[in-house]
C-alpha positions in Angstrom: -121.9 -27.5 42.5 -119.7 -25.3 45.3 -116.0 -27.0 45.8 -115.1 -29.3 48.4 -113.1 -28.0 51.2 -110.2 -30.8 50.1 -110.1 -29.5 46.4 -110.8 -25.4 47.4 -108.3 -23.4 46.7 -108.4 -21.6 49.4 -108.3 -24.3 51.8 -105.8 -26.8 49.6 -102.1 -26.1 49.7 -101.5 -27.5 46.5 -103.8 -25.9 44.4 -102.7 -22.8 46.0 -99.1 -23.5 45.3 -100.1 -24.2 41.9 -102.5 -20.5 41.7 -99.3 -19.0 42.9 -97.0 -20.4 40.5 -99.2 -19.2 37.9 -99.1 -15.6 38.9 -95.8 -15.3 39.7 -95.2 -16.5 36.3 -97.7 -14.2 34.7 -96.0 -11.2 36.9 -92.9 -12.1 35.4 -93.7 -12.3 32.3 -95.3 -8.8 32.7 -92.7 -7.3 34.7 -90.2 -8.2 32.1 -92.6 -6.8 29.0 -92.8 -3.6 31.0 -89.0 -3.5 31.5 -88.5 -3.8 28.4 -91.5 -0.9 27.2 -89.4 1.2 29.6 -85.5 0.5 28.6 -86.9 1.3 25.1 -88.8 4.3 25.6 -85.7 5.6 27.7 -83.8 4.7 24.7 -86.0 6.3 22.2 -86.2 9.2 24.3 -82.6 9.8 24.4 -81.8 9.0 20.8 -84.5 11.7 19.5 -82.5 13.9 22.1 -79.3 13.8 20.0 -80.8 13.8 16.7 -82.3 17.1 17.7 -79.6 18.3 19.4 -77.2 17.5 15.5 -80.3 18.8 13.7 -80.0 22.0 15.7 -76.5 22.6 15.7 -76.4 21.9 11.9 -79.2 23.9 11.0 -77.4 27.1 12.9 -74.1 26.1 11.3 -75.4 26.1 8.0 -77.1 29.6 8.5 -73.6 31.1 8.3 -72.5 33.6 5.9 -69.0 32.6 5.4 -68.3 36.6 4.3 -68.8 37.7 7.7 -65.8 38.3 9.7 -67.7 37.4 13.1 -71.3 36.0 12.1 -74.0 36.3 14.4 -75.1 32.3 14.6 -78.1 33.1 16.8 -79.7 35.5 14.7 -82.0 32.9 13.4 -83.1 32.6 17.3 -84.6 35.7 18.0 -87.6 35.9 15.5 -88.2 32.9 13.5 -87.5 30.3 16.0 -89.1 31.7 19.5 -90.6 28.6 20.2 -87.3 27.4 21.5 -87.6 26.2 24.7 -84.3 28.4 26.0 -85.3 27.5 29.5 -83.9 24.1 29.6 -81.5 24.9 26.8 -77.7 26.3 26.5 -76.4 27.3 23.3 -72.6 28.5 22.9 -70.9 29.5 20.2 -66.8 29.3 20.5 -63.8 31.1 18.4 -61.7 28.5 16.7 -59.1 28.8 19.8 -62.1 27.6 22.2 -62.8 31.2 23.4 -66.7 31.3 24.2 -67.9 34.4 22.3 -71.6 34.6 22.6 -74.4 32.2 24.7 -77.5 32.1 25.0 -80.5 30.1 27.1 -81.0 29.7 30.8 -79.6 26.0 31.4 -76.4 26.5 33.6 -73.5 24.8 31.9 -71.1 23.4 33.8 -68.7 20.9 32.2 -65.8 22.5 30.5 -65.6 22.8 26.7 -64.1 20.2 24.4 -63.0 20.9 20.9 -63.5 17.2 19.9 -67.0 16.7 18.3 -69.2 14.3 20.8 -71.6 13.8 23.0 -71.7 15.0 26.9 -73.3 14.1 29.7 -73.7 16.7 32.6 -75.3 15.7 35.8 -75.9 18.6 37.9 -78.3 19.8 36.2 -78.8 16.7 34.3 -78.3 17.0 30.6 -76.8 16.4 27.5 -74.5 18.7 25.5 -73.4 18.1 21.9 -70.1 19.8 20.2 -70.2 20.6 16.5 -67.7 22.2 14.4 -68.5 25.2 12.6 -67.4 24.7 9.0 -68.5 26.3 5.8 -67.0 26.0 2.4 -64.0 23.4 4.2 -63.4 26.7 6.2 -63.3 26.4 10.1 -65.4 29.3 11.7 -65.6 28.1 15.1 -67.5 25.6 17.3 -71.2 25.1 18.0 -71.9 23.9 21.6 -75.8 23.0 22.7 -77.3 21.7 25.6 -80.7 20.1 26.2 -82.1 19.2 29.9 -83.1 15.7 30.5 -86.5 17.3 32.6 -88.7 16.6 29.8 -87.4 13.3 28.9 -87.3 12.5 32.6 -91.4 13.6 32.8 -91.9 11.7 30.0 -90.3 8.4 31.5 -92.4 9.2 34.8 -95.3 9.1 33.3 -94.6 6.1 31.6 -93.5 4.6 34.9 -96.7 5.4 36.4 -98.8 4.3 33.7 -97.1 0.8 34.0 -96.7 0.5 37.3 -101.3 1.1 37.3 -101.1 -1.2 34.5 -99.4 -4.4 36.6 -101.5 -3.7 39.5 -104.8 -3.9 37.4 -103.4 -6.9 35.3 -102.3 -8.7 38.5 -105.8 -8.3 39.8 -107.7 -9.1 36.8 -105.5 -11.9 36.3 -105.5 -13.2 39.7 -109.3 -13.2 39.8 -109.4 -15.2 36.6 -106.8 -17.7 37.2 -108.6 -18.2 40.7 -112.4 -18.7 38.0 -110.7 -20.8 35.6 -108.8 -23.2 38.6 -112.4 -23.4 40.3 -114.0 -24.3 36.8 -111.3 -26.9 35.8 -111.6 -28.2 39.4 -115.7 -29.0 39.0 -115.2 -32.7 37.8 -112.4 -33.2 40.0 -114.3 -31.8 43.0 -117.3 -34.4 42.0 -115.1 -37.4 41.3 -113.5 -36.4 45.0 -116.8 -36.3 46.8 -118.3 -39.5 45.1 -115.1 -41.2 46.3 -115.5 -40.1 49.7 -118.9 -41.1 49.8 -117.6 -44.5 48.7 -115.1 -44.8 51.3 -117.5 -43.5 54.2 -120.3 -45.9 52.6 -117.7 -49.1 52.4 -116.1 -48.6 55.8 -120.5 -48.7 57.2 -121.0 -51.7 55.4 -117.8 -53.2 56.2 -118.0 -53.2 59.5 -120.9 -55.4 60.1 -119.3 -58.5 58.6 -115.8 -57.8 60.3 -117.5 -57.5 63.4 -119.4 -61.0 63.1 -116.3 -62.7 61.5 -114.0 -61.7 64.6 -117.5 -62.8 66.7 -117.5 -65.6 65.4 -113.8 -66.7 65.3 -113.5 -65.8 68.6 -116.3 -68.1 69.3 -114.4 -71.1 67.9 -111.5 -70.2 69.1 -112.5 -70.6 72.7 -113.8 -74.2 72.3 -111.0 -75.3 70.2 -109.5 -78.1 71.8 -110.2 -80.9 69.4 -109.1 -78.6 66.4 -106.3 -79.4 65.1 -103.0 -77.1 65.4 -102.7 -76.1 61.7 -106.3 -75.2 61.5 -105.9 -73.2 64.5 -103.2 -71.2 63.4 -105.3 -70.3 60.2 -107.8 -69.6 62.2 -105.8 -67.1 64.6 -104.2 -65.8 61.0 -107.9 -65.0 59.8 -108.7 -63.5 63.3 -106.1 -61.3 63.3 -106.4 -60.0 59.8 -109.5 -59.2 60.4 -108.6 -57.1 63.3 -106.5 -55.4 60.9 -109.4 -55.1 58.5 -111.0 -53.5 61.6 -108.5 -51.0 62.1 -108.2 -49.7 58.6 -112.2 -49.1 58.5 -112.3 -47.3 62.0 -109.5 -45.2 60.5 -111.6 -44.9 57.3 -114.4 -43.6 59.3 -112.6 -41.2 61.1 -110.9 -39.7 58.2 -114.0 -39.4 56.1 -115.5 -37.8 59.3 -112.9 -35.2 59.7 -112.7 -34.3 55.7 -116.8 -33.5 56.4 -115.4 -31.1 59.4 -118.3 -33.5 62.1 -117.3 -33.9 65.5 -118.8 -36.1 67.1 -119.4 -34.2 70.0 -119.1 -30.5 71.2 -115.4 -29.2 72.4 -114.4 -29.3 76.1 -111.9 -28.3 78.4 -109.0 -31.3 78.4 -106.1 -31.9 81.0 -103.5 -32.9 78.5 -101.4 -34.5 81.0 -104.2 -36.8 82.3 -105.1 -38.0 78.7 -101.6 -38.7 78.2 -101.1 -40.8 81.2 -104.2 -42.6 79.8 -102.8 -43.0 76.4 -99.4 -44.0 78.1 -101.2 -47.1 79.9 -103.3 -48.2 76.9 -100.0 -48.7 74.6 -97.8 -50.0 77.8 -99.0 -53.6 76.5 -97.7 -52.9 73.1 -94.0 -51.8 74.4 -93.8 -54.7 76.4 -94.1 -57.1 73.5 -90.9 -55.6 71.9 -89.2 -54.8 75.6 -89.3 -51.4 74.9 -88.5 -48.8 77.6 -91.5 -46.2 77.9 -91.1 -42.8 80.1 -93.3 -40.1 80.6 -92.4 -36.9 81.8 -94.8 -34.1 82.9 -93.2 -30.5 83.1 -96.6 -29.0 83.1 -100.1 -30.3 82.9 -101.8 -27.8 80.4 -105.6 -27.7 79.4 -106.8 -27.3 76.1 -110.0 -26.5 74.8 -111.2 -29.7 72.3 -112.3 -32.9 71.5 -111.3 -35.4 73.5 -111.4 -38.5 71.3 -109.9 -36.7 68.7 -106.9 -35.5 70.7 -106.8 -39.3 72.2 -106.4 -40.4 68.6 -103.7 -37.9 68.2 -101.6 -38.9 71.0 -102.6 -42.5 70.4 -101.2 -42.8 66.9 -98.0 -41.2 67.5 -97.2 -42.8 70.6 -98.0 -46.5 68.6 -95.9 -45.2 66.0 -93.2 -45.1 67.5 -93.6 -47.8 69.6 -94.0 -49.9 65.8 -90.8 -48.3 64.5 -88.2 -48.7 67.5 -86.3 -52.0 67.5 -86.6 -54.4 70.3 -84.7 -53.0 73.4 -85.4 -49.6 72.4 -86.8 -46.4 74.1 -90.0 -44.1 73.9 -90.3 -41.1 75.9 -93.0 -38.6 76.2 -93.1 -35.1 77.6 -95.7 -33.0 78.5 -95.0 -29.2 78.6 -96.7 -25.7 77.8 -95.0 -22.8 76.3 -96.5 -19.7 75.0 -100.1 -20.8 75.7 -99.7 -23.6 73.6 -99.4 -27.3 74.7 -97.0 -29.3 73.6 -96.4 -33.1 73.8 -93.1 -34.5 72.5 -92.4 -38.3 71.7 -88.9 -39.2 71.0 -88.0 -42.3 70.2 -84.8 -44.2 68.8 -86.1 -45.9 66.4 -85.7 -46.3 62.6 -85.8 -43.0 61.8 -87.3 -41.1 58.7 -84.9 -39.8 55.8 -84.9 -35.9 55.0 -86.9 -36.6 51.3 -89.6 -38.7 53.2 -90.8 -36.3 56.1 -92.6 -34.2 53.8 -94.7 -37.6 53.3 -94.9 -39.2 56.4 -98.9 -37.3 56.9 -100.1 -38.5 53.4 -102.7 -40.9 54.1 -101.5 -44.3 52.9 -97.9 -43.4 52.1 -95.1 -45.7 53.7 -91.8 -46.1 52.9 -89.6 -49.1 52.5 -87.6 -49.3 55.7 -91.3 -48.9 57.1 -92.8 -51.7 55.2 -90.3 -54.1 56.4 -90.7 -52.7 59.9 -93.9 -53.2 60.4 -96.3 -55.8 59.8 -99.9 -54.1 60.0 -101.3 -50.5 59.6 -102.2 -48.9 56.5 -100.4 -45.6 56.8 -103.6 -43.5 58.1 -102.4 -43.0 61.8 -100.4 -40.0 61.1 -102.5 -39.0 58.8 -105.4 -39.1 61.4 -103.3 -37.2 63.7 -102.4 -34.3 61.5 -106.0 -33.7 60.7 -107.2 -33.6 63.6 -104.4 -31.2 65.6 -105.3 -28.8 62.4 -109.2 -29.2 63.3 -107.5 -27.8 66.8 -105.8 -25.1 65.2 -102.5 -26.9 66.4 -100.2 -28.6 64.4 -97.4 -31.4 64.3 -93.8 -31.1 64.1 -91.0 -33.6 63.0 -87.5 -34.1 63.0 -85.9 -36.8 62.3 -82.3 -39.1 61.2 -82.3 -42.2 59.6 -80.9 -45.2 62.1 -80.9 -42.4 64.8 -84.7 -42.3 65.9 -87.4 -39.1 65.6 -89.1 -36.5 67.4 -92.6 -35.7 67.3 -94.0 -32.0 68.6 -97.4 -31.8 69.1 -98.8 -28.1 69.7 -102.3 -27.6 70.6 -103.5 -24.1 71.8 -105.0 -23.8 75.5 -108.4 -22.4 75.3 -108.7 -20.3 71.8 -110.6 -23.1 69.6 
């Protein structure tokens, strides 16, 4: 079974974030390992170079004949050790008072001589030097200083860097494919359950419409002929009528979301004048605003035209406007502004309502989510209106942005591309 769109790693933001987090952790571990390998190898090469210089100096000093007035310390390098890399070395023999007596090798030596036995770093060209006192049978014969270039060690580290870089790229690619495959494999049971839930919601919504319509029709019929009904019974019937209306709204919203999840559109895309559509929706919600003495204002700076589904676009505007009115206290104000910017139709709905907490702004488009303040401010609704609006906006390649502060109101901005869908 193929993954449903809602649970697909490609289309689901939460799953994409989970995959990205797994890859990030893997990459950090891999880079830490590579850094450890690199620095360990660099330290090993540096240590080997130090050890090699120490052994080389020691072997030359050990070959000195103490009976010679001026020992030829480089004699052993002429025939027996022709494999010595003298092109990247420098051998220097100093007298007891620090005067250079003999030298061999082509590596430039640019740091001053020091009689203190120690390692010295040379920057240009990069090299390591070791000065060793030539003591034979307790007698100081002179000083041996040996340079060796870092060139070979640098080449080894460069090869290691290349190997590690290639390994990281290959490991990342294989891991990304592996994580994606494992994610898809682990999501199969969830995907099946999700599909069953969506089918149930769709079927249940369809099945509920018939009895709800029957309930509403019969209650309307009874209330029209309620002259002889006691007031208490009439109030109960009105309560049932309102509840049936709320259930009908919820059923219709669930059907809309089920259709949106299946990527089904009730009609083909057509040119829609956002300004005209906003005026129609504006007039539709005017009675709702009048019940709360809320001032409604419509400002049309431009009248953009988009290619989309008229009913879905109407649902976007209607849900956002109703949301603004329902969360705005009595005698508040709701302003709708129509504009066009950079090829996008913009509908801005601002209100002087209760506002949204900063921590809740990312949640208001979740299905069935409602803040505690919203529950106390709104009697009806199931928390699906904004979710429907966002779903339809995204299906039109648009989005909905929100700015809000508690007790100061909110601004919802709908953006739909003009003629690009």
